[in-house]
C-alpha positions as CSV (number, residue, x, y, z in Angstrom):
1,M,41.1,-16.9,-37.9
2,I,41.1,-20.5,-39.4
3,Y,43.3,-21.7,-36.7
4,E,40.8,-20.5,-34.2
5,C,38.0,-21.9,-35.7
6,I,39.6,-25.3,-35.9
7,T,40.3,-24.9,-32.2
8,G,36.7,-24.3,-31.4
9,I,35.3,-26.7,-33.8
10,S,37.6,-29.2,-32.4
11,D,36.2,-28.9,-28.9
12,S,32.7,-29.2,-30.3
13,L,33.7,-32.5,-32.0
14,S,34.7,-33.8,-28.7
15,N,31.2,-33.6,-27.6
16,H,29.3,-34.1,-30.8
17,C,31.1,-35.8,-33.5
18,S,30.1,-35.2,-36.9
19,E,31.8,-36.8,-40.0
20,L,30.7,-33.9,-42.4
21,I,32.4,-31.2,-40.0
22,D,35.6,-33.4,-39.4
23,T,35.7,-33.8,-43.2
24,R,35.7,-30.0,-43.6
25,I,38.2,-29.7,-41.1
26,Q,40.5,-32.2,-42.8
27,E,40.4,-30.2,-45.9
28,W,41.5,-27.0,-44.1
29,T,44.2,-29.2,-42.2
30,D,45.6,-30.5,-45.8
31,R,45.8,-27.1,-47.2
32,I,47.7,-25.8,-44.1
33,I,50.1,-28.5,-44.2
34,N,50.9,-28.1,-47.8
35,A,51.3,-24.5,-47.3
36,S,54.0,-25.0,-44.6
37,L,55.9,-27.0,-46.7
38,A,56.9,-23.9,-48.7
39,D,59.4,-22.9,-45.9
40,A,62.1,-25.1,-44.6
41,D,61.7,-23.9,-41.1
42,G,57.8,-24.5,-41.3
43,Y,57.2,-20.7,-41.0
44,L,53.6,-19.9,-42.0
45,N,52.2,-16.5,-42.1
46,T,50.6,-15.9,-45.4
47,W,50.3,-12.1,-45.3
48,T,54.0,-11.6,-44.7
49,Q,55.0,-14.4,-47.0
50,L,53.0,-13.0,-49.8
51,T,52.9,-9.4,-49.7
52,H,56.2,-8.7,-47.6
53,P,58.6,-11.5,-47.2
54,E,61.3,-9.1,-46.2
55,W,59.2,-8.2,-43.1
56,R,59.5,-11.6,-41.2
57,W,59.4,-11.2,-37.4
58,G,59.2,-7.1,-38.1
59,E,62.4,-6.7,-39.5
60,N,63.5,-4.5,-42.4
61,G,60.7,-2.1,-41.9
62,G,57.9,-4.4,-40.7
63,L,55.7,-4.0,-37.5
64,L,55.8,-7.1,-35.6
65,V,53.4,-5.5,-33.1
66,Y,50.6,-5.8,-35.9
67,Q,52.0,-8.5,-38.1
68,H,50.5,-11.2,-35.8
69,E,53.3,-13.7,-36.6
70,I,53.9,-15.2,-33.3
71,Y,50.1,-14.8,-32.6
72,N,49.3,-16.7,-35.2
73,A,51.9,-19.5,-34.7
74,G,50.3,-19.7,-31.0
75,A,46.8,-20.2,-32.6
76,L,48.3,-23.0,-35.0
77,V,49.7,-24.6,-31.8
78,E,46.6,-24.3,-30.2
79,A,44.3,-25.6,-33.1
80,A,46.7,-28.6,-33.6
81,V,46.6,-29.4,-29.7
82,N,42.7,-29.2,-29.7
83,R,42.3,-31.3,-32.9
84,F,44.5,-34.1,-31.6
85,M,42.5,-33.9,-28.3
86,A,39.4,-34.4,-30.1
87,T,40.2,-36.9,-32.8
88,G,43.4,-38.4,-32.1
89,K,45.0,-37.2,-35.6
90,A,48.3,-35.9,-35.4
91,D,48.8,-34.5,-38.9
92,L,48.3,-30.9,-38.0
93,L,50.3,-31.6,-34.8
94,K,53.2,-32.4,-36.9
95,T,53.0,-28.9,-38.8
96,A,52.5,-27.0,-35.6
97,V,55.5,-28.6,-33.7
98,K,57.9,-27.8,-36.6
99,F,57.0,-24.1,-36.2
100,A,56.9,-24.3,-32.6
101,D,60.6,-25.8,-33.0
102,Y,61.7,-22.9,-35.1
103,L,60.4,-20.4,-32.4
104,C,62.3,-22.4,-29.9
105,D,65.4,-22.4,-31.9
106,L,64.9,-18.5,-32.9
107,I,63.5,-16.8,-29.5
108,G,65.0,-16.9,-26.1
109,P,67.7,-15.6,-23.8
110,S,70.7,-14.0,-25.8
111,P,72.2,-15.0,-28.2
112,K,68.8,-15.8,-29.3
113,K,66.1,-13.0,-30.5
114,N,63.9,-11.1,-27.7
115,Y,60.7,-11.3,-29.5
116,V,57.8,-11.4,-27.5
117,P,53.9,-11.9,-28.7
118,A,52.6,-8.4,-29.3
119,H,49.2,-10.0,-29.5
120,S,48.8,-12.7,-26.8
121,L,47.9,-16.3,-26.9
122,P,50.9,-18.2,-27.8
123,E,51.8,-18.2,-24.0
124,E,49.0,-20.4,-23.0
125,A,49.1,-22.5,-26.2
126,F,52.8,-23.5,-25.7
127,V,52.2,-24.3,-22.1
128,H,49.1,-26.6,-23.3
129,L,51.3,-28.3,-25.9
130,Y,54.0,-29.0,-23.1
131,D,51.1,-30.4,-21.0
132,L,50.0,-32.6,-23.8
133,L,53.4,-34.2,-24.5
134,V,53.9,-34.8,-20.7
135,V,50.4,-36.5,-20.1
136,K,51.1,-38.6,-23.8
137,P,54.9,-39.1,-24.1
138,D,54.6,-41.5,-26.6
139,L,53.6,-38.5,-28.9
140,M,57.3,-37.4,-28.7
141,G,58.6,-40.2,-30.8
142,V,55.8,-39.7,-33.3
143,L,56.6,-35.9,-33.6
144,G,60.4,-36.5,-33.4
145,I,60.7,-34.6,-30.1
146,E,63.3,-35.6,-27.7
147,S,61.8,-33.2,-24.6
148,A,58.7,-31.1,-24.3
149,E,60.5,-28.5,-21.8
150,K,61.6,-26.1,-24.5
151,Y,58.0,-25.3,-25.3
152,L,57.4,-24.6,-21.5
153,D,60.4,-22.5,-21.3
154,L,59.6,-20.5,-24.3
155,A,56.2,-19.7,-22.9
156,C,57.8,-18.6,-19.8
157,F,60.3,-16.7,-21.6
158,W,57.5,-14.7,-23.2
159,L,56.0,-14.1,-19.8
160,E,59.0,-12.9,-18.1
161,N,60.6,-10.6,-21.1
162,R,57.6,-8.2,-21.2
163,G,59.2,-4.7,-20.5
164,N,62.7,-6.0,-21.4
165,H,63.4,-3.5,-24.0
166,S,65.2,-0.2,-25.0
167,G,62.1,1.9,-23.7
168,E,61.9,3.1,-27.3
169,P,60.0,4.6,-28.8
170,D,57.7,6.1,-26.1
171,W,54.2,5.1,-26.6
172,E,52.9,7.3,-23.9
173,T,54.1,10.5,-25.3
174,L,54.4,10.3,-29.1
175,S,51.7,9.4,-31.6
176,R,50.9,6.0,-32.8
177,E,52.3,7.3,-36.2
178,E,55.5,8.5,-34.9
179,C,56.1,5.1,-32.9
180,E,55.7,3.3,-36.0
181,S,57.7,5.1,-38.1
182,K,60.5,4.8,-35.5
183,I,60.1,1.2,-35.3
184,R,60.2,1.0,-39.2
185,N,63.6,3.0,-39.4
186,H,64.9,1.1,-36.3
187,E,65.3,4.4,-34.4
188,Y,65.5,2.6,-31.0
189,S,68.3,1.1,-29.1
190,G,68.7,-2.3,-27.7
191,D,67.5,-5.7,-29.4
192,R,64.1,-4.7,-29.8
193,P,61.6,-1.6,-29.5
194,S,58.9,-1.5,-26.9
195,W,55.3,-2.2,-27.8
196,G,54.1,0.2,-24.7
197,K,51.0,-0.4,-22.5
198,Y,49.0,-1.2,-25.6
199,A,50.4,-4.6,-26.0
200,Q,51.3,-4.9,-21.8
201,D,55.0,-4.2,-22.9
202,H,55.8,-1.1,-20.7
203,V,57.1,-3.0,-17.4
204,S,57.7,-6.5,-16.4
205,L,54.5,-8.5,-16.5
206,L,55.7,-9.8,-13.0
207,D,55.5,-6.3,-11.6
208,Q,52.4,-5.2,-13.4
209,D,49.3,-4.4,-10.9
210,E,46.9,-2.8,-13.2
211,A,45.2,-3.9,-16.4
212,V,46.2,-1.7,-19.3
213,G,46.0,-1.7,-22.9
214,H,44.1,-3.8,-25.8
215,A,41.6,-5.8,-23.5
216,V,41.9,-8.8,-25.8
217,R,45.8,-8.9,-25.8
218,A,45.4,-8.3,-22.0
219,T,43.3,-10.9,-21.2
220,L,44.9,-13.7,-23.4
221,L,48.3,-12.8,-21.8
222,Y,46.9,-12.9,-18.4
223,T,45.3,-16.3,-19.2
224,G,48.8,-17.5,-20.3
225,L,50.4,-16.3,-17.1
226,A,47.6,-18.1,-14.7
227,T,48.0,-21.3,-16.9
228,A,51.8,-21.2,-16.6
229,A,51.1,-20.5,-12.7
230,S,49.2,-23.6,-12.7
231,E,51.8,-25.7,-14.5
232,T,54.9,-24.6,-13.0
233,G,53.9,-23.8,-9.3
234,N,55.4,-20.2,-9.9
235,E,54.2,-18.3,-7.0
236,G,55.4,-14.9,-8.7
237,Y,53.3,-15.9,-11.8
238,L,50.2,-16.6,-9.5
239,H,50.6,-13.5,-7.6
240,A,51.0,-11.1,-10.5
241,A,47.9,-12.8,-12.1
242,S,45.8,-12.5,-8.8
243,R,46.6,-8.8,-9.1
244,L,45.5,-8.1,-12.3
245,W,42.5,-10.1,-11.8
246,E,41.7,-8.1,-8.9
247,D,42.2,-4.9,-10.6
248,I,39.9,-6.1,-13.6
249,A,37.0,-7.4,-11.3
250,K,37.1,-4.5,-8.7
251,H,37.8,-1.6,-11.1
252,K,37.3,-2.2,-14.9
253,M,34.6,-4.5,-15.4
254,Y,31.0,-3.7,-16.2
255,I,27.9,-5.3,-14.7
256,S,27.4,-7.5,-18.1
257,G,30.9,-9.0,-17.4
258,G,32.2,-7.1,-20.4
259,I,35.6,-5.2,-20.3
260,G,37.5,-2.4,-22.4
261,S,35.8,0.6,-22.0
262,D,37.8,3.1,-24.0
263,Q,36.9,3.1,-27.9
264,N,40.5,4.0,-28.9
265,E,42.4,0.8,-29.4
266,E,39.8,-1.3,-27.7
267,K,41.5,-1.0,-24.4
268,F,40.9,-0.8,-20.7
269,G,40.3,2.9,-19.4
270,D,41.2,4.2,-15.8
271,K,39.7,2.7,-12.6
272,F,36.2,3.1,-12.7
273,H,36.1,4.7,-16.0
274,L,33.0,2.8,-17.5
275,P,31.1,4.8,-19.7
276,Q,27.6,3.2,-20.6
277,D,28.6,3.4,-24.2
278,G,31.7,1.9,-23.6
279,Y,33.4,-0.4,-26.4
280,L,32.8,-3.5,-24.8
281,G,34.2,-6.0,-27.2
282,T,32.9,-9.5,-27.7
283,C,36.3,-10.8,-27.9
284,A,37.2,-9.3,-24.7
285,A,34.7,-10.6,-22.9
286,V,35.6,-14.2,-24.2
287,G,39.2,-13.3,-23.2
288,A,38.0,-12.6,-19.9
289,A,36.0,-15.6,-19.3
290,F,39.2,-17.5,-20.3
291,F,40.9,-15.6,-17.8
292,H,38.7,-16.3,-15.2
293,N,38.5,-20.1,-15.7
294,A,42.5,-20.2,-15.8
295,M,42.4,-18.4,-12.4
296,F,40.0,-21.0,-11.2
297,L,42.2,-24.0,-12.1
298,A,45.1,-22.0,-10.3
299,R,43.2,-21.0,-7.4
300,P,39.8,-23.1,-7.0
301,E,37.7,-20.1,-5.6
302,G,34.1,-19.6,-6.6
303,K,34.6,-15.7,-7.2
304,Y,36.4,-16.6,-10.5
305,V,33.3,-19.0,-11.6
306,D,31.0,-16.1,-10.6
307,E,32.8,-13.8,-12.9
308,L,33.1,-16.6,-15.5
309,E,29.2,-17.2,-15.4
310,R,28.5,-13.3,-15.5
311,A,30.6,-12.8,-18.7
312,L,29.1,-16.2,-20.4
313,Y,25.3,-15.4,-20.0
314,N,25.9,-11.7,-20.6
315,G,28.8,-10.1,-22.0
316,I,29.5,-13.3,-24.6
317,L,25.9,-14.5,-25.2
318,V,24.7,-11.0,-26.3
319,G,27.4,-11.1,-29.0
320,I,25.6,-13.4,-31.2
321,S,22.1,-13.0,-32.6
322,L,19.2,-15.4,-31.5
323,D,19.1,-17.0,-34.9
324,G,23.0,-17.2,-35.3
325,T,23.5,-15.3,-38.4
326,R,24.6,-11.9,-36.9
327,Y,27.1,-10.9,-34.3
328,F,28.0,-7.7,-32.3
329,Y,31.7,-6.5,-32.2
330,R,30.9,-4.0,-29.6
331,N,28.3,-4.4,-26.7
332,P,27.4,-0.9,-25.0
333,L,25.0,-0.9,-22.2
334,I,23.2,2.0,-23.9
335,S,21.9,2.4,-27.4
336,D,20.1,5.3,-29.4
337,G,18.6,2.6,-31.8
338,Q,21.4,2.7,-34.2
339,H,23.7,0.0,-32.9
340,H,23.3,-3.4,-34.6
341,R,24.9,-6.9,-35.1
342,W,27.0,-7.4,-38.2
343,E,26.4,-9.9,-40.8
344,W,29.9,-9.5,-41.5
345,H,32.8,-7.0,-40.4
346,G,36.0,-6.2,-41.8
347,C,37.8,-7.7,-38.8
348,P,36.1,-10.9,-38.5
349,C,37.6,-11.8,-35.1
350,C,34.5,-12.3,-33.0
351,P,32.9,-15.5,-34.8
352,P,35.9,-17.5,-34.0
353,M,36.2,-16.4,-30.3
354,L,32.7,-17.0,-29.9
355,L,33.3,-20.3,-31.4
356,K,36.1,-21.2,-28.8
357,A,33.9,-20.2,-25.9
358,F,31.0,-22.1,-27.0
359,G,33.5,-25.0,-27.8
360,R,35.2,-24.8,-24.3
361,L,31.8,-24.4,-22.3
362,P,31.4,-28.0,-21.7
363,G,34.8,-28.0,-19.7
364,W,33.4,-25.0,-17.6
365,I,30.6,-26.9,-16.0
366,Y,32.7,-29.3,-13.7
367,A,36.2,-29.3,-12.6
368,T,38.1,-32.2,-10.7
369,D,41.3,-32.9,-8.6
370,R,41.9,-36.4,-7.2
371,F,39.4,-36.2,-4.7
372,T,37.0,-33.2,-5.2
373,L,34.2,-32.9,-7.9
374,F,33.6,-29.2,-8.5
375,V,30.1,-28.3,-9.8
376,N,30.9,-24.9,-11.5
377,L,27.9,-24.1,-13.8
378,Y,24.6,-25.4,-13.6
379,I,23.9,-26.4,-17.0
380,G,21.9,-29.4,-18.3
381,S,24.9,-32.0,-19.1
382,E,25.9,-35.5,-19.1
383,T,29.6,-36.6,-18.5
384,S,31.7,-39.4,-17.1
385,I,34.9,-38.6,-14.9
386,N,37.6,-40.4,-12.9
387,M,37.3,-40.1,-9.1
388,A,39.5,-41.8,-6.8
389,G,40.3,-44.3,-9.8
390,T,36.6,-45.0,-10.3
391,T,34.5,-44.0,-13.3
392,V,31.8,-41.7,-12.1
393,G,28.9,-40.8,-14.4
394,I,27.0,-37.4,-13.8
395,R,23.9,-36.4,-15.4
396,Q,22.7,-32.8,-14.4
397,E,19.1,-31.7,-14.9
398,S,18.9,-27.8,-14.4
399,K,16.4,-25.1,-14.9
400,M,18.9,-22.4,-15.0
401,P,19.0,-19.3,-15.8
402,W,15.2,-19.0,-15.5
403,A,15.1,-20.8,-12.0
404,G,17.3,-21.7,-9.5
405,I,16.8,-25.5,-9.5
406,S,19.6,-28.1,-10.5
407,T,19.6,-32.0,-9.6
408,L,22.8,-34.1,-10.4
409,R,22.5,-38.0,-10.7
410,F,25.5,-40.2,-10.0
411,A,26.3,-43.4,-11.7
412,L,28.9,-45.6,-10.1
413,E,29.7,-49.3,-10.5
414,T,31.2,-49.1,-7.1
415,R,30.9,-47.0,-4.0
416,C,33.5,-44.6,-3.9
417,S,34.4,-41.6,-1.4
418,F,35.1,-38.2,-2.7
419,S,33.8,-34.5,-2.1
420,V,31.4,-32.7,-4.2
421,K,31.6,-29.0,-4.1
422,C,28.7,-27.0,-5.5
423,R,29.2,-23.3,-6.0
424,I,26.7,-20.9,-4.3
425,P,26.7,-18.1,-6.8
426,Y,27.1,-14.7,-5.4
427,W,23.6,-13.7,-6.8
428,S,21.7,-16.2,-4.6
429,T,20.2,-15.1,-1.5
430,S,19.5,-18.4,0.0
431,H,20.3,-22.1,-0.9
432,E,19.0,-25.6,0.0
433,V,21.0,-29.0,-0.7
434,W,19.3,-32.3,-0.5
435,I,20.9,-35.7,-1.0
436,N,18.5,-38.6,-1.8
437,G,15.5,-36.3,-0.2
438,E,17.4,-35.5,3.1
439,K,18.4,-32.0,3.6
440,Q,21.9,-31.2,4.1
441,V,23.5,-28.7,6.7
442,T,26.4,-27.1,4.7
443,E,29.0,-24.6,5.2
444,V,30.0,-22.3,2.2
445,V,33.8,-21.9,2.1
446,D,35.4,-20.0,-0.7
447,G,31.9,-19.9,-2.4
448,Y,31.3,-23.7,-2.3
449,A,29.0,-25.9,-0.3
450,E,30.7,-29.2,0.2
451,L,29.6,-32.8,0.2
452,Q,31.6,-35.2,1.7
453,R,30.5,-38.8,1.6
454,E,30.8,-42.1,0.1
455,W,28.8,-42.0,-3.0
456,A,26.7,-44.7,-4.4
457,D,25.1,-45.6,-7.7
458,N,21.9,-43.5,-8.4
459,D,22.4,-41.0,-5.7
460,L,20.9,-37.8,-6.2
461,V,21.7,-34.2,-5.2
462,H,19.0,-31.5,-5.4
463,I,20.2,-27.9,-5.1
464,S,18.1,-24.6,-5.2
465,F,19.0,-21.3,-5.2
466,G,17.0,-18.0,-4.2
467,M,16.4,-16.1,-7.0
468,P,14.8,-12.8,-6.5
469,V,14.7,-10.0,-8.9
470,L,17.5,-7.5,-7.7
471,L,18.4,-3.8,-8.2
472,V,21.8,-3.2,-8.5
473,S,23.8,0.1,-7.9
474,A,27.0,0.7,-9.6
475,N,30.3,1.5,-7.4
476,Q,29.9,5.1,-6.2
477,H,33.1,6.3,-8.4
478,V,31.3,5.4,-11.6
479,E,29.8,8.8,-12.1
480,C,27.9,8.2,-15.1
481,C,25.6,5.6,-13.3
482,L,24.8,7.8,-10.2
483,N,21.2,7.6,-9.1
484,Q,20.5,4.5,-11.5
485,Q,20.3,1.1,-11.1
486,A,20.3,-1.9,-13.2
487,I,18.1,-5.1,-12.9
488,Q,19.3,-8.6,-12.4
489,R,17.9,-12.0,-11.8
490,G,20.0,-14.9,-11.1
491,P,23.0,-14.6,-13.5
492,L,21.0,-12.4,-15.9
493,L,21.5,-8.8,-16.5
494,Y,18.3,-7.3,-18.0
495,C,17.5,-4.2,-20.2
496,V,14.7,-2.4,-21.5
497,E,14.2,-1.9,-25.1
498,E,12.0,0.7,-26.6
499,C,9.5,-1.7,-28.6
500,D,8.6,-2.9,-25.1
501,N,8.6,0.5,-23.4
502,P,7.6,3.3,-25.6
503,S,8.2,6.1,-22.9
504,M,11.9,5.5,-22.4
505,E,12.5,9.4,-21.6
506,S,10.4,9.1,-18.7
507,L,11.3,5.6,-17.7
508,A,12.2,5.3,-14.1
509,L,12.3,2.6,-11.4
510,P,9.7,3.5,-8.5
511,D,10.5,3.2,-4.8
512,G,10.0,-0.1,-3.6
513,P,9.1,-1.9,-7.2
514,I,7.6,-5.2,-7.3
515,F,8.5,-7.4,-10.4
516,R,6.6,-10.0,-11.9
517,V,8.3,-12.8,-13.6
518,N,6.6,-13.5,-16.9
519,H,7.8,-16.7,-18.7
520,Q,6.9,-16.4,-22.3
521,T,7.9,-19.3,-24.3
522,D,7.0,-17.4,-27.8
523,L,9.3,-14.3,-26.9
524,L,12.9,-14.2,-28.1
525,G,13.3,-17.8,-28.3
526,G,11.6,-18.3,-24.9
527,V,12.7,-15.9,-22.2
528,A,11.6,-14.7,-18.6
529,M,10.3,-11.2,-19.1
530,L,10.5,-9.2,-15.8
531,E,7.3,-6.8,-15.6
532,S,6.8,-3.8,-12.9
533,G,5.1,-0.4,-12.7
534,S,2.4,1.6,-11.6
535,P,-0.5,3.1,-13.4
536,D,1.7,5.9,-14.8
537,I,4.9,3.9,-15.5
538,Q,5.1,0.4,-16.8
539,I,8.6,-1.5,-17.0
540,H,9.2,-4.6,-19.2
541,A,12.7,-5.9,-19.3
542,I,14.3,-8.6,-21.0
543,P,17.6,-10.3,-20.7
544,Y,20.4,-8.1,-21.9
545,F,21.6,-11.1,-24.2
546,A,18.4,-10.9,-26.2
547,W,18.3,-7.1,-27.0
548,D,18.3,-6.0,-30.9
549,N,16.6,-9.4,-32.0
550,R,13.3,-7.5,-33.1
551,E,12.6,-4.0,-34.4
552,P,15.1,-1.6,-34.2
553,G,14.7,1.1,-31.2
554,R,16.7,2.2,-28.1
555,M,18.0,0.2,-25.3
556,K,19.4,0.9,-22.0
557,V,20.7,-1.4,-18.8
558,W,20.9,1.6,-16.3
559,I,17.6,3.3,-15.3
560,D,17.0,6.1,-13.4
561,S,15.9,5.3,-10.0
562,D,13.6,6.9,-7.1
563,N,14.7,3.9,-5.0
564,L,17.9,5.9,-4.1
565,D,18.7,8.2,-1.5
566,S,20.0,11.7,-2.8
């Protein structure tokens, strides 16, 4: 968790420098470096070292599927890379590289060990370490590295060796306790046991076509797969990642962008098994966002950012209270009034994951290749980028998510030709684009309206979206939502809380409801409440991310509807 906090904080320091916070991170870094000196190989996993040193890598009665040793090593690499990118400090990177070198020497094709991360994350981290050293080759001399290829090779080994095991124990027919016993007692053939569907280890990853198992492990694995596809150009990786993404988006994702319906093991359920009280872990929503973004970078299409935006405004943002002091571990779409955010949880994985998501957020707003600027999220921001050898400043002013209006102003020292692709969100019923006050005729391709021209200093792009209140029906195969609808406006999913709607039992959407958008600056930090109803039934809906910030009470997203055919 400390490594992941360093990752998220480092990303934040890249945008908002704080000497106080950097000093605190340096204190953590010094302690990590000193702890790593206790082992000649640079191995660092305090739980194993302090309680069961004989269990290293799950040996001698250990359980690698739960010890998180490779996961923690990857998290250390990720933290070190992000810290270097933010501050230029290579101290933690030296420690991480020593551990990474140990893993490269230990794990790989025979005669090395056939270990794969039972909890994914290292796959993406090692690709990023490789990429950093390729971009900054002088670092290799500082770190004492002759070649960076071994880090990419190990990431690919981890991706390709899912399912490469004895097949034992059989996680599908035996209980978890029986499987754990067989692993501890080495009652399996081959060079390693199976981690089963729980850790996406049932068959080769490149042959998997359905998202299964622990939703956080899965999305972090798929993120690594898509990231490696971008780095290597491996079409097999990209095809597999695309299949898995389509399965999630079409069959296993909630309207909030949340995933992981099954409360048993925080895992994906069967197709269309999306109970309204599903598990929907905050970490899983963050993992899904990482996967959506990785897919966009591998294949720049607007649909991936549509789902990133859905997860960001709903499945992720709901995870933290408005005052920032409490968080949800689970994010169901219905509550009997007993579900509340935690001040602390015995498994405190969510705060670091939220920190990582918000740290990465600035990098989700725009993307570039050499001659194209993608405007992905409509969020007020300022940045500068290099386009075709020219530095381009961008200042975006946005009224999203409360109104569908955003403007972008460019600052250039010299005129420059490049393409600006503005995402047209899936929820928009119409859009208009102007450049310097002149309306443009644009064609939407792969979810983007493209503006190709020679840009000059102070050019202004204005874009507006139709953002009516929408009533959304679930797929007909989601039986728990039949004859119900959810309310959405722009990227925001709405819900009803008992404190605004005392008659929750009889609440129903009337036929052809007309909603009023009531912007209230003194409500929940300033939100747009949606109001509708008849003399008999009044409906007051708030953004889903803002629920459980007032007095306790019932909540629901899916509302009975008279608006549907029987």
